[in-house]
Z-matrix of the N, CA and C atoms (Angstrom, degrees):
N
C 1 1.388
C 2 1.548 1 103.69
N 3 1.383 2 108.05 1 128.16
C 4 1.588 3 114.45 2 -179.80
C 5 1.426 4 115.38 3 -127.75
N 6 1.355 5 118.42 4 146.57
C 7 1.465 6 120.94 5 172.34
C 8 1.541 7 112.87 6 -82.44
N 9 1.315 8 108.72 7 140.70
C 10 1.499 9 115.21 8 -176.15
C 11 1.499 10 104.29 9 -79.24
N 12 1.307 11 129.53 10 -11.57
C 13 1.455 12 133.95 11 -175.61
C 14 1.504 13 113.30 12 -85.69
N 15 1.336 14 114.68 13 -22.18
C 16 1.404 15 116.97 14 -167.60
C 17 1.594 16 115.33 15 -74.46
N 18 1.204 17 122.68 16 -5.72
C 19 1.381 18 133.41 17 170.82
C 20 1.638 19 113.88 18 89.79
N 21 1.330 20 111.42 19 -4.42
C 22 1.500 21 113.64 20 178.95
C 23 1.591 22 108.83 21 -71.67
N 24 1.295 23 118.55 22 147.41
C 25 1.435 24 116.47 23 168.04
C 26 1.425 25 113.03 24 -89.25
N 27 1.349 26 114.34 25 115.44
C 28 1.561 27 127.44 26 -177.00
C 29 1.402 28 107.75 27 -85.57
N 30 1.361 29 119.05 28 127.09
C 31 1.441 30 121.62 29 177.79
C 32 1.592 31 105.96 30 -101.88
N 33 1.283 32 116.06 31 157.22
C 34 1.544 33 122.73 32 166.90
C 35 1.579 34 105.02 33 70.75
N 36 1.374 35 121.65 34 50.87
C 37 1.252 36 125.64 35 177.93
C 38 1.626 37 111.22 36 -123.25
N 39 1.228 38 126.75 37 165.45
C 40 1.373 39 125.84 38 177.59
C 41 1.461 40 117.38 39 -71.72
N 42 1.239 41 117.39 40 167.41
C 43 1.525 42 118.54 41 -170.35
C 44 1.637 43 112.48 42 -68.19
N 45 1.390 44 111.44 43 -38.59
C 46 1.485 45 109.43 44 173.38
C 47 1.512 46 113.22 45 -60.42
N 48 1.256 47 119.82 46 -44.64
C 49 1.477 48 123.17 47 179.19
C 50 1.564 49 108.75 48 -56.18
N 51 1.399 50 112.96 49 -46.02
C 52 1.476 51 120.53 50 -177.96
C 53 1.489 52 108.10 51 -61.23
N 54 1.385 53 115.82 52 -37.96
C 55 1.533 54 112.14 53 -177.36
C 56 1.488 55 110.86 54 -72.58
N 57 1.392 56 115.18 55 -35.61
C 58 1.508 57 117.51 56 -178.12
C 59 1.551 58 109.11 57 -66.74
N 60 1.398 59 111.34 58 -34.03
C 61 1.538 60 117.81 59 -173.00
C 62 1.636 61 102.40 60 -69.43
N 63 1.311 62 118.55 61 -40.13
C 64 1.504 63 126.07 62 -175.71
C 65 1.582 64 105.03 63 -62.57
N 66 1.326 65 115.03 64 -38.18
C 67 1.493 66 113.59 65 -173.18
C 68 1.605 67 109.52 66 -83.12
N 69 1.333 68 116.43 67 -26.39
C 70 1.444 69 125.27 68 -179.96
C 71 1.482 70 106.32 69 -68.70
N 72 1.419 71 114.54 70 -43.52
C 73 1.479 72 117.71 71 -173.82
C 74 1.555 73 109.80 72 -72.37
N 75 1.304 74 116.86 73 -15.56
C 76 1.444 75 121.21 74 177.45
C 77 1.571 76 120.12 75 -94.74
N 78 1.397 77 102.72 76 4.20
C 79 1.451 78 107.18 77 -176.96
C 80 1.464 79 123.23 78 98.04
N 81 1.383 80 117.01 79 -3.12
C 82 1.329 81 123.83 80 -177.21
C 83 1.519 82 106.30 81 -76.60
N 84 1.356 83 115.58 82 155.04
C 85 1.507 84 117.84 83 178.77
C 86 1.531 85 105.74 84 -94.66
N 87 1.397 86 114.30 85 122.72
C 88 1.419 87 114.64 86 172.66
C 89 1.459 88 106.95 87 -118.06
N 90 1.350 89 115.73 88 169.35
C 91 1.549 90 123.23 89 176.05
C 92 1.499 91 105.37 90 -66.70
N 93 1.439 92 115.75 91 149.30
C 94 1.549 93 118.82 92 170.73
C 95 1.424 94 107.43 93 -54.39
N 96 1.234 95 115.21 94 118.88
C 97 1.415 96 121.00 95 -176.84
C 98 1.633 97 111.67 96 -126.36
N 99 1.279 98 115.84 97 128.48
C 100 1.540 99 119.15 98 170.90
C 101 1.402 100 109.42 99 -115.61
N 102 1.425 101 116.85 100 134.90
C 103 1.363 102 124.64 101 178.97
C 104 1.510 103 113.61 102 -123.97
N 105 1.357 104 116.58 103 154.12
C 106 1.444 105 121.74 104 171.85
C 107 1.519 106 105.20 105 -106.74
N 108 1.376 107 114.77 106 150.51
C 109 1.504 108 116.26 107 178.16
C 110 1.464 109 110.20 108 -89.71
N 111 1.304 110 108.90 109 172.96
C 112 1.643 111 119.65 110 -177.07
C 113 1.495 112 104.65 111 -62.08
N 114 1.304 113 121.93 112 -26.99
C 115 1.379 114 127.97 113 -172.21
C 116 1.617 115 104.89 114 -66.39
N 117 1.284 116 118.38 115 -38.34
C 118 1.487 117 125.11 116 178.18
C 119 1.576 118 110.73 117 -63.01
N 120 1.466 119 111.42 118 -41.45
C 121 1.433 120 114.93 119 179.05
C 122 1.592 121 112.73 120 -69.77
N 123 1.290 122 114.60 121 -36.49
C 124 1.415 123 121.97 122 -176.39
C 125 1.569 124 108.64 123 -68.78
N 126 1.361 125 114.63 124 -33.76
C 127 1.483 126 116.70 125 -179.64
C 128 1.646 127 102.14 126 -71.11
N 129 1.344 128 118.08 127 -44.79
C 130 1.591 129 112.88 128 178.74
C 131 1.436 130 113.98 129 -60.47
N 132 1.395 131 117.98 130 -42.82
C 133 1.471 132 118.38 131 -178.17
C 134 1.482 133 113.66 132 -64.61
N 135 1.332 134 116.96 133 -23.98
C 136 1.487 135 117.40 134 -179.82
C 137 1.575 136 109.95 135 -96.09
N 138 1.351 137 115.63 136 14.80
C 139 1.463 138 118.79 137 167.18
C 140 1.515 139 110.82 138 90.65
N 141 1.219 140 124.32 139 13.49
C 142 1.416 141 128.94 140 177.50
C 143 1.591 142 111.61 141 -73.15
N 144 1.305 143 115.96 142 92.60
C 145 1.471 144 120.23 143 -171.85
C 146 1.489 145 110.51 144 -73.47
N 147 1.395 146 117.15 145 -17.89
C 148 1.457 147 120.68 146 177.46
C 149 1.509 148 113.66 147 -66.58
N 150 1.484 149 118.40 148 -33.09
C 151 1.333 150 117.77 149 171.59
C 152 1.473 151 124.85 150 -43.22
N 153 1.387 152 107.78 151 -38.88
C 154 1.529 153 113.75 152 -178.94
C 155 1.508 154 108.35 153 -67.79
N 156 1.329 155 119.86 154 -40.95
C 157 1.376 156 120.47 155 -177.22
C 158 1.645 157 112.56 156 -70.38
N 159 1.300 158 113.81 157 -31.35
C 160 1.493 159 123.05 158 178.58
C 161 1.512 160 106.17 159 -66.79
N 162 1.373 161 123.37 160 -44.65
C 163 1.333 162 130.90 161 -179.46
C 164 1.552 163 111.28 162 -64.69
N 165 1.430 164 116.79 163 -42.73
C 166 1.343 165 128.40 164 174.26
C 167 1.578 166 111.97 165 -51.62
N 168 1.410 167 110.18 166 -55.14
C 169 1.386 168 116.63 167 179.08
C 170 1.450 169 115.65 168 -62.34
N 171 1.212 170 119.83 169 -43.28
C 172 1.489 171 124.76 170 173.47
C 173 1.496 172 111.26 171 -59.67
N 174 1.342 173 116.60 172 -47.31
C 175 1.462 174 115.41 173 -178.17
C 176 1.752 175 109.91 174 -64.02
N 177 1.296 176 111.69 175 -39.23
C 178 1.436 177 112.94 176 177.21
C 179 1.431 178 114.61 177 -61.73
N 180 1.381 179 118.37 178 -27.42
C 181 1.358 180 121.29 179 -179.57
C 182 1.655 181 114.65 180 -77.25
N 183 1.230 182 111.97 181 -37.00
C 184 1.431 183 129.74 182 -176.27
C 185 1.538 184 117.74 183 -77.62
N 186 1.420 185 110.14 184 -53.00
C 187 1.470 186 114.66 185 -171.54
C 188 1.600 187 118.45 186 -90.50
N 189 1.266 188 112.96 187 151.73
C 190 1.423 189 118.99 188 177.12
C 191 1.669 190 107.75 189 -93.00
N 192 1.138 191 115.16 190 122.14
C 193 1.581 192 119.09 191 -178.64
C 194 1.442 193 107.08 192 -66.01
N 195 1.249 194 126.75 193 -20.89
C 196 1.426 195 129.52 194 -178.28
C 197 1.638 196 114.56 195 -80.15
N 198 1.390 197 113.01 196 -19.43
C 199 1.445 198 122.52 197 -176.82
C 200 1.512 199 110.28 198 -93.88
N 201 1.220 200 110.74 199 162.22
C 202 1.510 201 120.15 200 176.22
C 203 1.531 202 109.28 201 -107.79
N 204 1.400 203 115.96 202 147.38
C 205 1.471 204 117.33 203 -174.47
C 206 1.611 205 106.64 204 -131.78
N 207 1.276 206 114.84 205 161.65
C 208 1.476 207 123.43 206 160.43
C 209 1.536 208 103.95 207 -104.00
N 210 1.349 209 113.94 208 133.86
C 211 1.480 210 120.02 209 173.19
C 212 1.473 211 105.36 210 -122.20
N 213 1.388 212 115.97 211 124.85
C 214 1.446 213 128.44 212 -170.70
C 215 1.496 214 111.41 213 -128.85
N 216 1.240 215 109.43 214 145.29
C 217 1.517 216 115.76 215 168.73
C 218 1.563 217 110.50 216 -73.49
N 219 1.346 218 112.49 217 157.16
C 220 1.318 219 116.39 218 170.35
C 221 1.554 220 111.83 219 -151.93
N 222 1.289 221 118.78 220 99.78
C 223 1.511 222 121.53 221 -164.41
C 224 1.503 223 105.65 222 -110.44
N 225 1.145 224 118.19 223 170.35
C 226 1.511 225 130.65 224 175.03
C 227 1.589 226 109.84 225 -58.38
N 228 1.302 227 112.25 226 -27.32
C 229 1.593 228 116.97 227 -177.90
C 230 1.493 229 112.00 228 -91.26
N 231 1.256 230 120.48 229 -15.45
C 232 1.399 231 122.94 230 179.91
C 233 1.458 232 110.31 231 -85.57
N 234 1.248 233 114.42 232 150.72
C 235 1.553 234 131.60 233 172.28
C 236 1.542 235 107.13 234 50.00
N 237 1.266 236 109.78 235 47.56
C 238 1.633 237 113.00 236 175.28
C 239 1.559 238 104.84 237 -117.45
N 240 1.244 239 113.36 238 -164.00
C 241 1.571 240 114.69 239 -176.14
C 242 1.452 241 116.30 240 -66.23
N 243 1.447 242 117.22 241 -30.18
C 244 1.448 243 119.25 242 -175.83
C 245 1.459 244 111.69 243 -97.46
N 246 1.334 245 120.07 244 -23.61
C 247 1.533 246 123.69 245 -171.98
C 248 1.612 247 99.46 246 -128.89
N 249 1.317 248 118.44 247 129.81
C 250 1.536 249 118.70 248 176.06
C 251 1.556 250 109.73 249 -128.66
N 252 1.172 251 115.30 250 25.51
C 253 1.484 252 116.46 251 -179.56
C 254 1.489 253 115.59 252 -104.72
N 255 1.384 254 111.91 253 107.34
C 256 1.494 255 120.66 254 -170.39
C 257 1.614 256 106.74 255 -66.99
N 258 1.240 257 120.40 256 138.50
C 259 1.386 258 123.46 257 170.80
C 260 1.559 259 111.21 258 69.23
N 261 1.311 260 118.10 259 22.21
C 262 1.456 261 123.12 260 -178.34
C 263 1.603 262 116.12 261 -63.15
N 264 1.124 263 114.75 262 -22.59
C 265 1.475 264 121.51 263 179.25
C 266 1.494 265 112.01 264 -92.38
N 267 1.237 266 123.70 265 -40.12
C 268 1.473 267 123.53 266 173.11
C 269 1.611 268 104.16 267 -157.96
N 270 1.316 269 112.10 268 140.18
C 271 1.393 270 122.82 269 176.62
C 272 1.640 271 104.89 270 -150.16
N 273 1.307 272 112.66 271 125.67
C 274 1.446 273 121.84 272 174.83
C 275 1.474 274 107.22 273 -126.36
N 276 1.291 275 112.08 274 120.09
C 277 1.506 276 122.80 275 -178.05
C 278 1.617 277 107.04 276 -100.82
N 279 1.382 278 115.47 277 157.81
C 280 1.406 279 127.99 278 168.63
C 281 1.571 280 105.19 279 59.62
N 282 1.376 281 116.71 280 44.63
C 283 1.318 282 113.27 281 173.45
C 284 1.572 283 116.68 282 -85.37
N 285 1.279 284 110.88 283 133.92
C 286 1.546 285 110.49 284 -179.11
C 287 1.542 286 108.34 285 -133.72
N 288 1.281 287 122.70 286 138.85
C 289 1.387 288 127.04 287 -178.76
C 290 1.533 289 104.66 288 70.80
N 291 1.363 290 113.28 289 -152.02
C 292 1.490 291 120.25 290 -176.14
C 293 1.564 292 108.07 291 -97.70
N 294 1.244 293 120.70 292 107.39
C 295 1.420 294 122.12 293 178.09
C 296 1.556 295 109.73 294 -113.62
N 297 1.282 296 113.24 295 134.05
C 298 1.461 297 122.25 296 179.52
C 299 1.622 298 107.84 297 -74.01
N 300 1.162 299 124.78 298 142.17
C 301 1.421 300 126.35 299 -176.33
C 302 1.395 301 106.63 300 -112.66
């Protein structure tokens, strides 16, 4: 899991994350955004159950349980030239603590 604000160029992320990363690298203010790479998804699809525990540990380290968050999908089909709707596959708003999606 990576922060889009830390200045690193992150590869293999969804188009929404790429667009936010582009803006952040050019000095625009973006919301605090954490993203997973496609490699995380590939691990999950191939049955690597450890990926869930890895993500849980990273979330516990990064998120404040007292705050509320928006959790959105970002796929290679979103925020492209043909489809421009962020989070169109899955968006969950007002998430606090550990919520199962």
